[in-house]
ZADO-1210 file (C-alpha; in nm, 4 decimals, padded with zeros to 6 digits):
<atoms>
<atom x="-15.4426" y="-06.3443" z="26.4732" code="MET" pos="1"/>
<atom x="-15.7412" y="-06.4683" z="26.6515" code="GLU" pos="2"/>
<atom x="-15.6924" y="-06.6332" z="26.9931" code="THR" pos="3"/>
<atom x="-15.8683" y="-06.9818" z="26.9849" code="PRO" pos="4"/>
<atom x="-16.1679" y="-07.0003" z="27.2284" code="ILE" pos="5"/>
<atom x="-16.0706" y="-07.2149" z="27.4928" code="MET" pos="6"/>
<atom x="-16.3884" y="-07.4986" z="27.3911" code="HIS" pos="7"/>
<atom x="-16.2136" y="-07.4904" z="27.0509" code="ASP" pos="8"/>
<atom x="-15.9475" y="-07.6302" z="27.2253" code="LEU" pos="9"/>
<atom x="-16.1063" y="-07.9629" z="27.4010" code="ILE" pos="10"/>
<atom x="-16.1785" y="-08.2192" z="27.2205" code="PRO" pos="11"/>
<atom x="-16.5417" y="-08.3296" z="27.2138" code="SER" pos="12"/>
<atom x="-16.6264" y="-08.6600" z="27.3314" code="GLU" pos="13"/>
<atom x="-16.7092" y="-08.7973" z="27.0027" code="TYR" pos="14"/>
<atom x="-16.3911" y="-08.6317" z="26.8532" code="GLN" pos="15"/>
<atom x="-16.2142" y="-08.8421" z="27.1531" code="GLN" pos="16"/>
<atom x="-16.4091" y="-09.1700" z="27.0753" code="LYS" pos="17"/>
<atom x="-16.3298" y="-09.1266" z="26.6762" code="GLN" pos="18"/>
<atom x="-15.9573" y="-09.0567" z="26.7941" code="LYS" pos="19"/>
<atom x="-15.9584" y="-09.4130" z="27.0046" code="ILE" pos="20"/>
<atom x="-16.1194" y="-09.6158" z="26.6913" code="LEU" pos="21"/>
<atom x="-15.8481" y="-09.4639" z="26.4597" code="ASP" pos="22"/>
<atom x="-15.5836" y="-09.5777" z="26.6895" code="GLU" pos="23"/>
<atom x="-15.7373" y="-09.9108" z="26.6905" code="ILE" pos="24"/>
<atom x="-15.7981" y="-09.9646" z="26.3341" code="ILE" pos="25"/>
<atom x="-15.4467" y="-09.8497" z="26.2726" code="SER" pos="26"/>
<atom x="-15.3097" y="-10.1734" z="26.5467" code="SER" pos="27"/>
<atom x="-15.5119" y="-10.3862" z="26.3201" code="LEU" pos="28"/>
<atom x="-15.3541" y="-10.2942" z="26.0111" code="GLU" pos="29"/>
<atom x="-14.9928" y="-10.3304" z="26.1832" code="THR" pos="30"/>
<atom x="-15.1325" y="-10.6842" z="26.2898" code="LEU" pos="31"/>
<atom x="-15.2234" y="-10.7239" z="25.9318" code="GLU" pos="32"/>
<atom x="-14.8553" y="-10.6772" z="25.8173" code="TRP" pos="33"/>
<atom x="-14.7166" y="-10.8786" z="26.0963" code="ALA" pos="34"/>
<atom x="-14.9232" y="-11.1870" z="25.9625" code="LYS" pos="35"/>
<atom x="-14.8266" y="-11.1073" z="25.6478" code="ASN" pos="36"/>
<atom x="-14.4562" y="-11.0981" z="25.7749" code="ALA" pos="37"/>
<atom x="-14.5062" y="-11.4506" z="25.9176" code="LEU" pos="38"/>
<atom x="-14.6721" y="-11.5650" z="25.6238" code="ILE" pos="39"/>
<atom x="-14.3575" y="-11.4646" z="25.4204" code="ASN" pos="40"/>
<atom x="-14.1181" y="-11.6182" z="25.6743" code="GLY" pos="41"/>
<atom x="-13.9818" y="-11.2574" z="25.8369" code="ASP" pos="42"/>
<atom x="-13.9689" y="-11.3498" z="26.2120" code="TYR" pos="43"/>
<atom x="-13.8232" y="-11.0886" z="26.2903" code="THR" pos="44"/>
<atom x="-14.0137" y="-10.7972" z="26.1249" code="GLU" pos="45"/>
<atom x="-14.3103" y="-10.9909" z="26.2452" code="SER" pos="46"/>
<atom x="-14.2252" y="-11.0059" z="26.6301" code="CYS" pos="47"/>
<atom x="-14.1202" y="-10.6170" z="26.5868" code="ARG" pos="48"/>
<atom x="-14.4775" y="-10.5140" z="26.4474" code="LEU" pos="49"/>
<atom x="-14.6646" y="-10.7379" z="26.6740" code="MET" pos="50"/>
<atom x="-14.4661" y="-10.5662" z="26.9497" code="LYS" pos="51"/>
<atom x="-14.5782" y="-10.2041" z="26.8019" code="ARG" pos="52"/>
<atom x="-14.9465" y="-10.3101" z="26.7904" code="ALA" pos="53"/>
<atom x="-14.9553" y="-10.4562" z="27.1525" code="VAL" pos="54"/>
<atom x="-14.7973" y="-10.1050" z="27.2526" code="ALA" pos="55"/>
<atom x="-15.0370" y="-09.9342" z="27.0492" code="ASP" pos="56"/>
<atom x="-15.3382" y="-10.0989" z="27.2011" code="LEU" pos="57"/>
<atom x="-15.2287" y="-10.0584" z="27.5448" code="GLN" pos="58"/>
<atom x="-15.1944" y="-09.7033" z="27.4955" code="THR" pos="59"/>
<atom x="-15.5799" y="-09.7351" z="27.3547" code="GLU" pos="60"/>
<atom x="-15.7040" y="-09.9131" z="27.6720" code="GLU" pos="61"/>
<atom x="-15.5264" y="-09.6602" z="27.9133" code="ARG" pos="62"/>
<atom x="-15.6577" y="-09.3633" z="27.6741" code="ARG" pos="63"/>
<atom x="-16.0206" y="-09.5476" z="27.6782" code="LEU" pos="64"/>
<atom x="-16.0002" y="-09.5868" z="28.0543" code="ARG" pos="65"/>
<atom x="-15.9459" y="-09.2191" z="28.1218" code="VAL" pos="66"/>
<atom x="-16.2374" y="-09.1487" z="27.8667" code="PHE" pos="67"/>
<atom x="-16.4635" y="-09.3886" z="28.0711" code="MET" pos="68"/>
<atom x="-16.3931" y="-09.2152" z="28.3775" code="PHE" pos="69"/>
<atom x="-16.4222" y="-08.8811" z="28.2580" code="ASN" pos="70"/>
<atom x="-16.7412" y="-08.9448" z="28.1212" code="THR" pos="71"/>
<atom x="-16.9151" y="-09.1591" z="28.3513" code="ALA" pos="72"/>
<atom x="-17.2188" y="-09.0770" z="28.5013" code="LYS" pos="73"/>
<atom x="-17.2058" y="-09.0574" z="28.9087" code="PRO" pos="74"/>
<atom x="-17.3010" y="-09.3771" z="29.0586" code="THR" pos="75"/>
<atom x="-17.2381" y="-09.5838" z="29.3594" code="ASN" pos="76"/>
<atom x="-17.0429" y="-09.8322" z="29.1558" code="LYS" pos="77"/>
<atom x="-16.6599" y="-09.8687" z="29.1246" code="THR" pos="78"/>
<atom x="-16.6129" y="-09.8241" z="28.7459" code="THR" pos="79"/>
<atom x="-16.2730" y="-09.9855" z="28.7413" code="PHE" pos="80"/>
</atoms>
């Protein structure tokens, strides 16, 4: 069996951005389900789905901040 080359294990910038975008879209779909549950009067399910979407979006915000920090061009300005 062939051992993977290290650069094959590290995702490219494009792959990292794609992962973040995919997760944001997934969170938006979860919010859509929460909206539908709210419209249908299922308040508990709507609340649960909203909490999940918020947690997922916060995770993606952290992932994006790390990505920005790791790919930022050196400047005298602070990124955050």
